[in-house]
C-alpha positions as CSV (number, residue, x, y, z in Angstrom):
1,M,-6.6,-34.2,11.1
2,P,-3.0,-33.2,11.5
3,S,-0.9,-33.1,8.3
4,R,1.2,-36.1,7.5
5,T,4.8,-35.9,6.6
6,T,4.1,-35.9,2.8
7,L,1.8,-33.7,0.8
8,A,-1.5,-35.3,-0.1
9,A,-1.9,-36.2,-3.8
10,T,-3.5,-34.0,-6.3
11,T,-6.1,-34.9,-8.8
12,A,-7.9,-37.5,-10.8
13,A,-5.6,-38.1,-13.8
14,L,-1.9,-38.5,-13.9
15,I,-0.7,-38.2,-17.5
16,A,2.6,-40.0,-16.9
17,L,3.5,-43.5,-15.8
18,A,2.6,-44.8,-12.4
19,A,2.7,-48.1,-10.6
20,P,-0.6,-50.0,-10.8
21,M,-2.8,-50.3,-7.7
22,A,-6.5,-50.7,-7.0
23,F,-8.6,-47.5,-7.4
24,A,-12.0,-46.8,-5.8
25,A,-13.7,-44.6,-8.3
26,P,-11.9,-43.7,-11.5
27,A,-12.7,-40.4,-13.3
28,P,-13.5,-40.2,-17.0
29,K,-10.2,-40.6,-18.8
30,P,-8.8,-38.0,-21.1
31,A,-8.4,-39.0,-24.8
32,A,-5.4,-41.1,-25.7
33,V,-4.9,-42.1,-22.1
34,Q,-4.4,-45.7,-20.9
35,A,-5.8,-47.7,-18.0
36,A,-6.4,-46.2,-14.6
37,A,-3.9,-46.8,-11.8
38,W,-2.8,-45.5,-8.5
39,D,0.4,-43.5,-8.3
40,T,1.9,-44.9,-5.1
41,D,4.1,-41.9,-4.5
42,R,1.3,-39.4,-4.8
43,A,-1.7,-41.7,-3.8
44,A,-3.8,-40.1,-6.5
45,A,-5.7,-41.6,-9.4
46,A,-3.3,-42.0,-12.2
47,H,-3.0,-42.7,-15.9
48,A,-0.1,-43.6,-18.1
49,A,0.9,-41.5,-21.1
50,D,2.5,-42.9,-24.2
51,P,6.2,-42.0,-23.9
52,G,6.0,-41.0,-27.6
53,S,3.8,-38.1,-26.6
54,V,6.7,-36.4,-24.9
55,T,8.9,-34.1,-27.0
56,A,11.9,-31.8,-26.2
57,S,14.1,-29.2,-27.7
58,G,16.9,-31.8,-27.8
59,S,18.7,-34.5,-25.9
60,E,22.2,-35.2,-24.8
61,N,22.2,-38.5,-26.7
62,D,19.8,-41.2,-28.0
63,A,19.7,-43.0,-24.7
64,S,18.4,-40.0,-22.8
65,G,15.4,-39.0,-25.0
66,P,12.3,-37.2,-23.7
67,G,10.2,-40.4,-23.6
68,A,12.2,-41.5,-20.6
69,V,10.2,-39.2,-18.3
70,A,7.0,-41.3,-18.9
71,D,8.4,-44.8,-19.2
72,G,7.7,-45.9,-15.7
73,D,11.4,-46.6,-15.0
74,G,12.8,-44.4,-12.2
75,T,16.4,-45.1,-13.3
76,T,16.0,-43.7,-16.9
77,R,16.0,-40.0,-17.6
78,W,15.8,-37.3,-20.2
79,S,18.9,-35.2,-20.4
80,S,18.6,-32.1,-22.5
81,N,21.0,-30.5,-24.9
82,F,23.4,-28.2,-23.1
83,A,21.4,-25.0,-23.3
84,D,19.7,-22.8,-20.8
85,D,16.6,-22.4,-22.9
86,A,16.1,-26.2,-23.4
87,W,12.5,-27.5,-22.9
88,I,10.4,-30.6,-22.6
89,R,6.7,-31.0,-23.5
90,V,4.0,-33.5,-22.6
91,D,1.0,-33.9,-24.9
92,L,-2.0,-34.9,-22.7
93,G,-4.2,-36.0,-25.6
94,S,-7.1,-33.7,-24.8
95,V,-7.7,-30.5,-22.9
96,I,-8.0,-31.1,-19.2
97,R,-7.9,-29.0,-16.0
98,V,-4.3,-29.4,-14.7
99,S,-4.2,-29.6,-11.0
100,S,-0.5,-30.2,-10.4
101,V,2.8,-31.1,-11.9
102,T,5.7,-33.1,-10.4
103,L,9.2,-32.9,-11.7
104,D,11.7,-35.5,-10.4
105,W,15.1,-34.0,-11.1
106,E,18.4,-35.8,-11.5
107,A,21.6,-34.0,-10.3
108,A,21.5,-31.7,-13.3
109,Y,18.5,-29.7,-12.3
110,G,17.0,-26.4,-13.2
111,K,18.0,-23.4,-11.2
112,K,15.4,-21.2,-13.0
113,Y,12.5,-22.5,-15.1
114,V,8.9,-22.0,-15.9
115,L,6.0,-24.5,-16.2
116,E,3.6,-23.5,-18.9
117,V,0.3,-24.8,-20.3
118,S,-1.2,-24.6,-23.9
119,K,-4.3,-25.7,-25.7
120,N,-2.7,-25.7,-29.1
121,G,1.0,-26.3,-28.5
122,T,1.8,-22.8,-29.8
123,D,0.4,-20.2,-27.3
124,W,1.7,-20.8,-23.8
125,T,0.6,-19.5,-20.4
126,P,3.0,-19.8,-17.4
127,F,1.5,-21.0,-14.1
128,Y,4.7,-21.7,-12.1
129,T,8.0,-19.9,-12.0
130,E,11.0,-21.3,-10.1
131,D,13.8,-18.7,-9.6
132,D,15.9,-20.6,-7.0
133,G,15.5,-24.3,-7.7
134,T,17.4,-26.9,-5.6
135,G,16.5,-30.0,-7.5
136,G,15.0,-33.1,-5.9
137,S,11.3,-33.8,-6.4
138,V,9.2,-30.6,-7.0
139,T,5.4,-30.6,-7.0
140,A,3.7,-27.4,-8.2
141,H,0.0,-27.3,-7.4
142,T,-2.1,-25.0,-9.6
143,Y,-4.8,-24.0,-7.1
144,P,-6.3,-21.3,-7.2
145,Q,-5.1,-20.6,-10.7
146,E,-7.0,-21.6,-13.8
147,V,-4.7,-24.0,-15.7
148,T,-6.4,-25.8,-18.6
149,G,-4.8,-27.2,-21.7
150,R,-3.6,-30.2,-23.7
151,Y,0.1,-29.5,-23.5
152,V,2.3,-28.9,-20.5
153,R,6.0,-28.0,-20.7
154,M,9.0,-27.2,-18.6
155,R,10.9,-24.3,-20.2
156,G,14.4,-23.9,-18.8
157,I,15.8,-20.4,-18.1
158,Q,19.0,-21.3,-16.2
159,R,20.8,-24.6,-15.5
160,A,22.2,-25.3,-12.1
161,T,25.2,-27.1,-13.6
162,A,27.3,-27.0,-16.8
163,W,25.3,-30.0,-18.1
164,G,21.8,-29.9,-19.5
165,Y,18.5,-30.3,-17.6
166,S,17.9,-33.9,-16.5
167,L,14.5,-35.3,-15.4
168,Y,13.7,-38.8,-14.2
169,S,9.9,-38.1,-14.6
170,F,7.5,-35.4,-15.6
171,K,4.1,-36.1,-14.0
172,V,0.9,-34.1,-14.8
173,Y,-2.3,-34.5,-12.8
174,G,-5.7,-33.3,-13.8
175,G,-9.0,-34.3,-15.5
176,E,-11.7,-33.3,-17.8
177,P,-14.4,-31.1,-16.1
178,A,-17.9,-32.5,-16.0
179,P,-19.8,-31.2,-19.0
180,A,-23.4,-29.8,-19.1
181,S,-25.7,-32.7,-18.6
182,T,-29.5,-33.3,-19.2
183,T,-29.3,-36.7,-17.4
184,R,-28.4,-37.1,-13.7
185,S,-24.6,-37.1,-13.2
186,N,-21.9,-35.9,-10.9
187,L,-21.7,-32.2,-11.9
188,A,-18.7,-31.4,-9.6
189,L,-16.1,-33.7,-11.2
190,N,-12.9,-31.7,-11.9
191,Q,-14.8,-28.4,-11.5
192,P,-13.3,-25.4,-9.7
193,A,-13.5,-25.8,-5.9
194,Y,-13.2,-23.1,-3.2
195,G,-12.8,-22.8,0.5
196,D,-11.5,-20.6,3.2
197,F,-8.5,-21.8,5.3
198,Y,-6.7,-25.1,4.5
199,Q,-3.7,-26.8,6.0
200,H,-1.2,-26.5,3.1
201,A,-0.9,-26.6,-0.7
202,G,-1.3,-30.4,-0.6
203,N,-4.7,-30.2,1.1
204,S,-6.3,-27.4,-0.9
205,P,-10.0,-27.4,-1.9
206,A,-9.1,-28.6,-5.4
207,F,-8.8,-32.1,-4.1
208,V,-12.6,-32.5,-3.3
209,T,-13.5,-32.7,-7.0
210,D,-10.7,-34.8,-8.4
211,G,-12.6,-38.0,-8.5
212,G,-10.4,-40.1,-6.1
213,W,-10.7,-41.5,-2.6
214,P,-9.4,-44.5,-0.8
215,A,-11.6,-47.5,-0.4
216,D,-10.9,-47.6,3.4
217,L,-11.6,-43.9,3.9
218,K,-8.5,-43.7,6.0
219,A,-5.4,-43.5,3.8
220,D,-3.6,-40.2,3.4
221,Q,-4.7,-39.7,-0.2
222,S,-6.1,-36.8,-2.2
223,R,-8.1,-34.7,0.2
224,W,-9.0,-31.2,1.4
225,S,-8.1,-30.5,5.0
226,S,-9.1,-27.3,6.7
227,D,-7.2,-25.6,9.5
228,W,-8.3,-26.3,13.1
229,N,-11.4,-24.2,13.3
230,A,-15.1,-25.2,13.4
231,N,-16.4,-22.5,11.1
232,R,-14.8,-23.7,7.8
233,W,-16.3,-24.5,4.4
234,V,-15.5,-26.0,1.0
235,G,-17.6,-25.8,-2.2
236,V,-17.7,-26.2,-5.9
237,D,-18.6,-24.1,-8.9
238,L,-20.8,-26.2,-11.3
239,G,-20.4,-23.7,-14.1
240,A,-24.0,-22.9,-14.6
241,T,-27.3,-23.0,-12.7
242,S,-28.1,-26.6,-12.0
243,T,-30.9,-28.7,-10.4
244,I,-29.4,-30.7,-7.5
245,D,-31.0,-33.7,-5.9
246,S,-28.2,-35.2,-3.8
247,V,-24.7,-34.8,-2.5
248,D,-22.1,-37.5,-1.7
249,L,-19.4,-36.6,0.9
250,Y,-16.5,-39.0,1.3
251,W,-14.9,-38.0,4.6
252,E,-11.5,-38.8,6.1
253,A,-11.6,-39.6,9.8
254,A,-11.8,-35.9,10.7
255,Y,-15.4,-35.5,9.5
256,A,-18.0,-33.0,10.5
257,V,-20.3,-33.9,13.3
258,D,-22.7,-31.2,12.2
259,Y,-22.7,-29.3,8.9
260,R,-24.9,-27.6,6.4
261,I,-25.3,-28.2,2.6
262,Q,-25.9,-24.8,1.0
263,V,-26.4,-23.5,-2.5
264,S,-25.8,-20.1,-4.1
265,D,-26.3,-18.3,-7.4
266,D,-23.4,-15.9,-6.9
267,N,-20.9,-17.6,-4.5
268,R,-21.8,-15.0,-1.8
269,T,-25.4,-15.4,-0.7
270,W,-26.2,-18.9,0.5
271,R,-29.3,-21.0,1.1
272,T,-29.3,-24.0,3.4
273,V,-30.9,-27.0,1.8
274,Y,-29.8,-29.8,4.2
275,Q,-28.6,-30.3,7.7
276,P,-28.3,-33.5,9.8
277,S,-31.0,-34.3,12.3
278,A,-30.4,-33.9,16.0
279,S,-30.3,-37.7,16.4
280,E,-27.7,-38.0,13.6
281,V,-25.6,-35.3,15.1
282,A,-25.7,-37.0,18.5
283,A,-24.7,-40.3,17.0
284,R,-21.8,-38.8,15.1
285,R,-20.7,-36.9,18.3
286,A,-20.6,-40.1,20.3
287,D,-18.2,-41.8,17.8
288,V,-15.0,-40.9,19.6
289,K,-11.8,-42.9,18.8
290,S,-8.1,-42.4,18.9
291,P,-6.7,-40.9,15.6
292,G,-5.0,-44.2,14.8
293,D,-8.2,-46.2,15.1
294,A,-10.6,-43.7,13.5
295,V,-11.8,-44.0,9.9
296,G,-13.9,-41.8,7.7
297,R,-17.5,-42.1,6.5
298,H,-19.5,-41.8,3.4
299,D,-22.5,-39.5,3.7
300,T,-25.1,-39.7,0.9
301,V,-27.3,-36.7,1.3
302,Q,-30.7,-36.8,-0.4
303,L,-32.1,-33.3,-0.5
304,P,-35.7,-33.1,0.8
305,T,-36.6,-31.3,-2.4
306,P,-34.3,-30.6,-5.4
307,A,-32.4,-27.3,-5.2
308,T,-31.2,-24.9,-7.9
309,G,-28.0,-23.0,-7.9
310,R,-24.6,-22.8,-9.5
311,Y,-22.5,-23.1,-6.4
312,V,-22.7,-25.8,-3.7
313,R,-20.8,-26.0,-0.4
314,M,-20.4,-27.9,2.8
315,L,-20.3,-25.5,5.8
316,G,-18.8,-27.1,8.9
317,V,-20.5,-26.4,12.2
318,E,-19.0,-28.9,14.6
319,R,-15.8,-31.1,14.3
320,R,-15.4,-34.7,15.3
321,S,-13.6,-35.3,18.6
322,F,-10.7,-37.8,19.1
323,Y,-9.2,-39.4,22.1
324,N,-5.9,-37.6,22.8
325,P,-5.4,-40.0,24.7
326,A,-8.5,-41.2,26.5
327,P,-10.3,-39.8,28.4
328,A,-9.1,-36.4,27.1
329,T,-10.2,-35.4,23.6
330,A,-9.0,-33.1,20.9
331,Q,-10.4,-31.7,17.6
332,F,-8.6,-31.1,14.4
333,G,-9.9,-29.6,11.1
334,Y,-12.3,-31.1,8.6
335,S,-11.0,-33.5,6.1
336,L,-12.9,-34.5,2.9
337,Y,-11.7,-36.8,0.2
338,E,-14.4,-36.1,-2.3
339,F,-17.5,-33.8,-2.8
340,Q,-19.9,-35.1,-5.4
341,V,-23.0,-33.1,-6.5
342,W,-25.6,-35.0,-8.4
343,G,-28.2,-33.6,-10.7
344,T,-28.7,-31.9,-14.1
345,G,-27.3,-28.8,-15.6
346,G,-23.7,-27.6,-15.1
347,S,-21.1,-26.6,-17.6
348,A,-17.5,-27.4,-18.4
349,N,-16.8,-23.7,-18.9
350,A,-16.4,-22.9,-15.2
351,A,-13.0,-21.4,-14.4
352,Y,-11.1,-20.0,-11.5
353,P,-10.9,-16.2,-11.6
354,A,-7.6,-14.6,-12.7
355,L,-5.3,-13.8,-9.8
356,P,-5.0,-10.0,-9.1
357,K,-2.3,-8.1,-10.7
358,D,-0.2,-5.1,-9.6
359,P,-2.2,-2.1,-11.0
360,G,0.9,-0.1,-11.8
361,G,1.2,3.7,-11.1
362,A,3.4,5.8,-9.0
363,Y,3.9,5.5,-5.2
364,T,3.0,8.3,-2.9
365,T,3.7,8.5,0.9
366,T,0.6,7.7,2.9
367,F,2.2,7.3,6.3
368,F,5.4,8.8,7.7
369,D,7.0,9.4,11.1
370,D,10.5,10.7,11.7
371,F,10.1,10.9,15.5
372,T,11.2,14.5,15.8
373,G,8.4,15.4,18.2
374,S,8.8,15.6,22.0
375,G,7.2,12.2,22.4
376,L,5.5,9.4,20.6
377,D,2.8,10.6,18.3
378,R,-0.2,8.6,19.6
379,D,-2.4,9.7,16.7
380,K,-0.1,7.5,14.6
381,W,0.9,4.8,17.1
382,R,-0.8,2.5,19.6
383,V,1.3,1.4,22.7
384,V,0.9,-2.3,23.3
385,R,0.9,-3.6,26.8
386,T,1.3,-7.2,28.0
387,G,-1.8,-8.5,29.6
388,T,-4.0,-5.8,28.0
389,E,-3.5,-5.5,24.3
390,M,-1.7,-8.8,24.1
391,N,-0.6,-11.8,26.1
392,P,2.9,-13.2,26.4
393,V,4.1,-15.0,23.3
394,N,7.0,-17.2,22.0
395,G,8.4,-17.8,25.5
396,E,9.8,-14.2,25.6
397,S,10.9,-12.8,29.0
398,Q,9.8,-9.2,28.8
399,A,6.6,-7.4,29.6
400,Y,5.6,-4.6,27.2
401,V,4.7,-1.5,29.2
402,D,3.7,2.1,28.5
403,S,6.6,4.0,30.0
404,A,9.1,6.6,28.9
405,D,11.8,4.3,30.3
406,N,10.9,1.9,27.5
407,I,9.4,4.0,24.7
408,R,10.5,7.6,24.0
409,T,11.8,9.9,21.3
410,E,15.4,11.1,21.6
411,N,17.7,13.0,19.2
412,G,15.2,12.7,16.4
413,A,14.7,8.9,16.8
414,L,12.3,6.5,18.5
415,V,14.0,4.5,21.2
416,L,12.7,1.1,22.4
417,Q,14.7,0.2,25.5
418,S,14.7,-2.9,27.8
419,K,15.0,-2.7,31.6
420,Y,15.7,-5.3,34.3
421,C,14.3,-5.5,37.8
422,K,13.7,-8.9,39.2
423,G,10.1,-9.5,40.1
424,C,9.3,-5.8,39.9
425,T,6.7,-5.7,37.0
426,Q,3.1,-6.8,37.8
427,T,0.8,-7.2,34.8
428,P,-2.6,-8.9,34.3
429,A,-0.6,-11.7,32.6
430,G,1.8,-12.2,35.5
431,T,5.0,-11.0,37.1
432,F,8.1,-10.1,34.9
433,D,11.7,-9.4,35.5
434,F,12.1,-7.4,32.3
435,T,10.2,-4.5,30.6
436,S,10.5,-3.3,27.0
437,G,8.6,-1.4,24.3
438,R,6.2,-2.3,21.5
439,I,4.1,0.0,19.3
440,D,1.9,-0.6,16.3
441,T,-0.4,1.3,13.9
442,N,-3.4,-1.0,14.6
443,T,-6.6,1.1,14.5
444,K,-4.5,4.1,13.5
445,F,-3.3,3.1,10.1
446,D,-4.2,-0.2,8.5
447,F,-3.6,-0.7,4.8
448,T,-3.3,-3.1,1.9
449,Y,-0.3,-3.1,-0.4
450,G,2.6,-0.7,-0.6
451,K,6.2,-0.1,0.1
452,V,7.0,-0.2,3.8
453,S,10.4,0.8,5.1
454,A,12.3,2.0,8.2
455,R,15.8,3.1,9.1
456,M,17.0,1.3,12.2
457,K,20.0,0.7,14.5
458,L,19.8,-2.5,16.5
459,P,21.4,-3.9,19.7
460,V,23.8,-6.8,19.3
461,G,23.9,-9.6,21.9
462,D,22.6,-13.1,22.5
463,G,18.8,-13.0,22.9
464,F,18.1,-9.4,22.0
465,W,15.2,-9.6,19.5
466,P,14.2,-6.4,17.8
467,A,11.7,-6.7,15.0
468,F,10.0,-4.5,12.3
469,W,7.0,-6.4,11.0
470,M,3.3,-6.5,10.1
471,L,0.2,-8.5,11.1
472,G,-3.1,-9.0,9.4
473,S,-5.7,-6.7,11.0
474,D,-8.1,-9.6,11.4
475,V,-5.7,-11.5,13.8
476,D,-8.0,-11.0,16.7
477,N,-11.0,-12.5,14.9
478,P,-11.4,-16.0,16.4
479,D,-12.5,-17.3,13.0
480,V,-9.2,-16.2,11.5
481,S,-6.5,-15.7,14.2
482,W,-2.8,-16.5,13.6
483,P,-1.4,-17.6,11.2
484,G,-4.6,-17.2,9.1
485,S,-4.2,-13.5,9.5
486,G,-0.8,-13.5,7.8
487,E,2.4,-12.1,9.3
488,T,5.1,-10.2,7.3
489,D,8.5,-10.0,9.1
490,I,10.4,-7.2,7.3
491,M,13.3,-7.4,9.7
492,E,14.1,-9.6,12.7
493,N,17.4,-9.8,14.5
494,I,18.2,-12.1,17.4
495,G,21.4,-10.6,18.6
496,Y,23.9,-11.5,15.8
497,G,25.8,-8.6,14.4
498,D,26.3,-9.7,10.8
499,W,22.8,-10.9,9.8
500,T,19.0,-10.3,10.0
501,S,16.1,-12.3,8.6
502,S,12.8,-11.7,6.7
503,A,9.9,-14.1,6.6
504,L,6.2,-14.7,5.7
505,H,3.9,-16.7,8.0
506,G,0.5,-18.1,7.0
507,P,-1.4,-21.4,7.0
508,G,1.0,-24.1,5.9
509,Y,4.1,-22.0,6.4
510,S,4.2,-20.7,9.9
511,A,6.6,-20.7,12.9
512,D,9.8,-22.7,12.0
513,G,8.2,-23.6,8.7
514,N,7.9,-20.0,7.5
515,I,9.0,-18.8,4.1
516,G,12.1,-16.8,5.0
517,K,15.6,-15.8,4.1
518,Q,18.7,-14.6,6.0
519,Q,20.7,-11.7,4.7
520,T,24.3,-10.9,5.6
521,Y,25.2,-7.2,5.4
522,A,27.1,-6.0,2.4
523,N,30.7,-4.7,2.8
524,G,31.1,-6.0,6.3
525,G,28.2,-4.0,7.7
526,R,26.7,-4.7,11.2
527,A,23.3,-4.6,12.8
528,D,24.3,-2.0,15.3
529,E,24.9,0.5,12.4
530,W,22.1,2.4,10.6
531,H,20.4,0.4,7.9
532,T,17.2,0.7,5.9
533,Y,14.9,-2.4,5.9
534,G,11.9,-2.6,3.6
535,V,9.3,-4.7,1.7
536,E,7.3,-4.0,-1.4
537,W,4.0,-5.7,-1.0
538,T,1.8,-6.1,-4.1
539,P,-1.0,-8.4,-5.1
540,E,1.6,-10.6,-6.9
541,G,4.1,-11.0,-4.1
542,M,6.6,-9.6,-1.6
543,T,10.1,-8.3,-2.2
544,F,12.3,-7.6,0.9
545,T,15.3,-5.3,0.9
546,V,18.1,-4.2,3.1
547,D,19.6,-0.8,2.0
548,D,17.7,-1.2,-1.3
549,R,19.4,-4.6,-1.9
550,V,16.9,-7.3,-2.6
551,V,17.3,-10.1,0.0
552,Q,14.1,-12.1,-0.5
553,T,11.5,-12.4,-3.2
554,T,8.3,-14.5,-2.8
555,S,5.6,-14.6,-5.4
556,R,2.0,-15.4,-4.6
557,S,1.8,-18.0,-7.3
558,K,4.9,-19.9,-6.1
559,L,3.7,-19.6,-2.4
560,E,0.3,-21.1,-3.2
561,S,1.7,-23.7,-5.6
562,T,4.1,-25.2,-3.0
563,R,3.2,-24.0,0.5
564,G,-0.3,-22.8,1.3
565,K,-3.0,-20.1,1.0
566,W,-1.9,-16.5,0.2
567,V,-3.3,-14.5,3.1
568,F,-1.8,-11.1,2.2
569,D,-4.8,-9.6,0.3
570,H,-6.2,-7.6,3.1
571,N,-5.2,-4.9,5.7
572,Q,-2.1,-5.3,7.8
573,Y,-0.6,-2.9,10.3
574,V,3.0,-2.0,11.2
575,I,4.7,-3.2,14.4
576,L,8.0,-2.2,16.1
577,N,9.2,-4.0,19.2
578,L,12.2,-5.1,21.2
579,A,11.8,-8.6,22.7
580,L,14.2,-10.5,25.0
581,G,14.8,-14.3,24.6
582,G,12.2,-16.7,23.5
583,A,11.8,-19.4,20.8
584,Y,13.7,-17.8,17.9
585,P,16.8,-16.7,19.8
586,A,16.9,-20.0,21.7
587,G,16.7,-22.0,18.5
588,W,20.1,-20.5,17.6
589,N,22.0,-19.8,20.8
590,K,20.6,-22.9,22.6
591,V,20.5,-21.0,25.9
592,T,18.0,-22.3,28.5
593,S,19.2,-20.5,31.7
594,P,18.7,-18.1,33.4
595,Y,16.1,-17.3,30.8
596,W,15.1,-19.2,27.6
597,G,17.3,-17.8,24.8
598,L,18.8,-15.1,27.1
599,P,22.2,-15.8,28.8
600,Q,23.4,-14.2,32.0
601,S,25.8,-12.0,30.0
602,S,22.8,-10.4,28.2
603,V,20.8,-10.1,31.4
604,D,23.8,-8.2,32.9
605,R,23.8,-5.8,29.8
606,V,20.1,-5.1,30.2
607,A,20.6,-4.4,33.9
608,Q,23.4,-2.0,33.2
609,G,21.3,-0.1,30.7
610,G,21.8,0.7,27.0
611,V,20.1,-2.2,25.3
612,K,17.9,-0.4,22.9
613,A,16.6,-0.4,19.3
614,E,16.6,3.0,17.6
615,I,14.3,3.9,14.7
616,D,15.1,7.0,12.6
617,W,11.9,7.0,10.5
618,V,9.1,4.7,9.3
619,R,7.5,5.2,5.9
620,V,4.6,3.6,4.0
621,E,4.1,4.4,0.3
622,Q,1.1,3.3,-1.8
623,K,-0.2,3.5,-5.3
624,K,-3.2,5.7,-5.4
């Protein structure tokens, strides 16, 4: 179902104080942990830690000691000694798989800090790094990192104020993974879970093994929620080959009408061991309600014969329909509170694989065009046409066409120019008053990781929207599409002379919710002067630059901890275009007439000629 306004809760054990509330199915409690409870803020199964288990590098005074972060009183706080390297540590009592950490900051928050985990309190492994903190309540999810330990600490790097670091609460969620068992048990509890596309960090696959679900199967509590596609799956690693006799699926209202239970030995080759009967599918299909009236369901799946495998997954085939409103219907994603796998075997030693690292090495140029030829080099570039290679998007006013009036080389530069002629341009997608140019390297040069840069001069004026960007090469695959493909906006300008923006788009961080930054040119520079825009794309993150000055840095670990799935681990291709009007310019200039985001003064400039983006060169460098 659609995401709610708050992130769903994480896992089965909160090792910090929470308000008591009824709980449907508590997980095994870590050692030295008190009675189960619900955390009403996070709607996850919770436990309360002894405030005495919290230690710190120091405190401002006796009244602001470290135990205040676990005393259940939202008005008390720990306030550190006045040092950038101050720290606070929680002892969880036993080694658990940590699924998330929430820090509730007072006004004296951390500008830069690291969250770390340790099994012995001496050797620490970082799992979340904040380099631009703004205080408030911060939840760092660990999926898909392997974060196991007995101790979790916040280690300060830079304070945001002259005071120390000040926290109202320090909440740690997680639970002990199910151990190997010779008697029938739930082998999936707190084990690593996997999936393809999910809505955002608060609905990742990790939630299906955390041991918690609401009694009414309706509340917005700890759950996995896929994106809006029928062909989606979620599964669990049991840690070792197991004998499986049944599966329990605790669905939210957006359940699967039809699905498969599959097992695998290697997480790649799957064997179907169960699917609902035709009559069951028909009955589920007929259960159509409005989203507000719909509730979930509990499926207990008894396998016809026991199955063996290490990995078990639910593969969605058909989604439930909802009135939207009646008699019209709509479908959302799949939403699953809990995935239990019953049998014998398993192991507590299952672990998420390490995230990929930058391999190092020197960069070499693998693609370059300085546009010195007599025309566009079509061995390097594809010309994109509206109604053929793409359809209209974003409410933009132009049609992209293949014409020297719009795409040409001139004085050693590529020129993308806009033209105006009311009602003159017929395309398979309709009639347009404007034409412009768009080119890309799709099918010519698609690549993974590297430095991508271009030297450009841009038009300035309301609603002119030149862009230098990349799209995932699988964007046209209906099982992926946008934003699952990923989009990397190296440079966008919407007509303002003093700034441009960069951004990343993916599941959980797309459109207006993208991960982006604005940059203002150094030393009074302007967009209609030559500047070099670039990004360094590695397995660990993206670093955007303007004239070699860093303007945005986004790490993979922070993106996945706070926003959604990292979808920048496969081929992308380079795009250059000049759009007119549309959603992004209109959001700023508020123009609605004569075109959305494009005022009459800008229409007149296009009609008079000269509205163009110029590109001196484009370069891609990669480590080989």
